[in-house]
C-alpha positions in Angstrom: 83.2 100.5 96.6 84.3 102.3 93.4 86.3 105.5 93.6 86.5 107.7 90.5 89.6 109.8 90.4 91.3 112.4 88.4 94.4 114.5 88.8 95.8 117.6 87.2 99.6 117.6 86.9 102.7 119.2 85.4 104.6 116.8 83.2 108.2 117.3 82.5 111.2 115.0 81.8 111.4 112.2 84.4 108.5 113.3 86.6 104.9 114.1 87.0 104.2 116.8 89.5 100.7 116.7 91.1 98.7 119.9 90.9 95.4 118.6 92.2 93.3 115.5 92.9 89.6 114.8 92.9 88.0 111.6 94.0 84.3 110.8 93.9 83.0 107.7 95.7 80.3 105.5 94.3 78.0 106.8 97.1 78.6 110.4 95.9 81.0 111.5 98.7 83.8 113.8 97.3 87.4 114.6 98.1 89.5 117.4 96.6 92.9 118.8 97.3 95.5 121.0 95.7 99.2 120.2 96.2 100.8 123.3 97.8 104.2 121.7 97.2 103.8 121.7 93.4 106.6 123.4 91.4 104.4 125.9 89.5 107.4 127.2 87.6 107.6 124.0 85.6 104.1 124.4 84.1 103.9 124.9 80.4 101.6 127.5 78.9 98.8 125.0 78.3 98.8 123.9 81.9 98.9 127.5 83.1 96.1 128.6 80.8 93.8 125.5 81.3 94.5 124.3 84.8 96.4 126.7 87.1 94.4 129.8 86.0 91.2 128.1 87.3 92.5 127.0 90.7 91.1 128.8 93.7 94.2 130.6 94.7 93.5 132.6 97.8 95.0 135.8 98.8 97.4 134.7 101.5 96.8 136.2 104.9 100.1 137.4 106.3 100.1 137.3 110.0 102.8 138.7 112.2 103.9 136.2 114.8 106.8 138.3 116.0 108.9 141.2 114.6 111.2 138.7 112.8 108.8 135.9 111.9 105.9 135.7 109.4 103.7 132.9 108.1 100.9 132.5 105.5 97.6 130.8 105.9 96.2 129.3 102.7 92.8 128.1 101.6 92.1 124.7 103.2 92.2 122.9 99.9 96.0 123.6 99.6 97.8 120.7 101.3 101.1 118.9 101.4 101.3 115.6 99.6 101.6 113.9 103.0 98.4 115.5 104.1 96.7 114.5 100.9 97.8 110.9 101.3 96.6 110.8 104.9 93.2 112.2 104.0 92.8 109.7 101.1 93.5 106.9 103.5 90.7 108.3 105.8 88.4 108.8 102.8 88.7 105.2 101.8 89.2 104.0 105.5 86.4 101.3 105.9 86.8 99.9 102.4 89.0 96.7 102.5 89.0 96.4 98.7 88.6 99.7 97.0 88.3 99.8 93.2 89.7 102.9 91.5 88.6 104.1 88.1 89.9 106.9 85.9 89.7 108.1 82.3 92.9 107.8 80.4 94.2 107.1 83.8 97.9 106.0 83.4 99.5 109.2 84.6 96.8 109.8 87.2 97.5 106.4 88.7 101.3 107.0 88.8 100.9 110.4 90.5 98.3 108.9 92.9 100.6 106.1 93.9 103.5 108.5 94.4 101.5 110.2 97.1 102.2 107.1 99.2 105.9 106.6 98.1 106.2 103.8 95.7 103.5 101.5 94.4 104.6 98.9 96.9 103.9 101.5 99.7 100.2 101.7 98.8 97.9 101.3 101.8 96.7 97.7 102.6 93.9 96.6 100.3 94.6 99.3 97.7 95.1 97.6 94.2 98.3 98.2 92.3 96.3 99.2 89.2 93.5 101.6 88.2 90.7 100.5 86.0 90.2 102.7 82.9 86.8 104.0 81.7 88.2 104.7 78.2 89.2 101.0 77.9 85.8 100.0 79.1 84.2 102.3 76.5 86.4 100.9 73.8 85.5 97.3 74.7 81.8 98.3 74.3 82.3 99.7 70.8 83.2 103.2 71.8 79.7 104.7 72.4 79.3 108.5 72.7 79.7 109.4 76.3 77.8 112.1 78.2 79.1 115.6 77.7 81.2 117.2 80.4 79.4 119.6 82.7 81.3 122.0 84.9 84.9 123.3 84.6 87.0 121.1 82.4 90.5 120.3 83.8 89.3 120.6 87.3 90.2 117.4 89.1 87.0 117.1 91.1 84.7 118.1 88.2 86.5 115.6 86.0 86.2 112.8 88.6 82.4 113.5 88.8 82.2 113.2 85.0 84.2 109.9 85.1 81.6 108.6 87.5 78.8 109.7 85.2 80.5 108.1 82.2 81.0 104.8 84.1 77.3 104.8 85.2 76.3 105.5 81.6 78.4 102.6 80.2 77.3 100.1 82.8 73.6 101.1 82.3 73.9 100.7 78.5 75.7 97.4 77.9 76.6 96.6 74.3 73.9 95.0 72.2 
């Protein structure tokens, strides 16, 4: 089965910090998560304005556990990287040979692999590469792709658009 993925991230020297990930399966099932461990302070103004400002930050509910202890309950899309990796494994669970697709996917693939540790720590059956829709498009003469619908720079909306672009390209092979 094909899995169309997109991530939003903060890029700074020597690392890529995952903000969010969206994956849409070929059959239309969707997965979305926001990395609650992200170091938001490293975001530049473009990332803050175009990505972070559109995230569904909840108002944390502060609950008193005891006089000396407090905790916050966040929206259920905010998860640790470990939780995200585990949920992706379940999302792909029955597929022995998943095929991942992205659009300009190099950084997306690196940050995706880092959810599991190193590339050699990917779950069994996961490929060590991501196929790229932009490369497919270029190989077909770079036809005009469908316009983006929904919120740009939202990982799930972008993943849905990647699926749509792939379906467009494979339904319209070059002449």
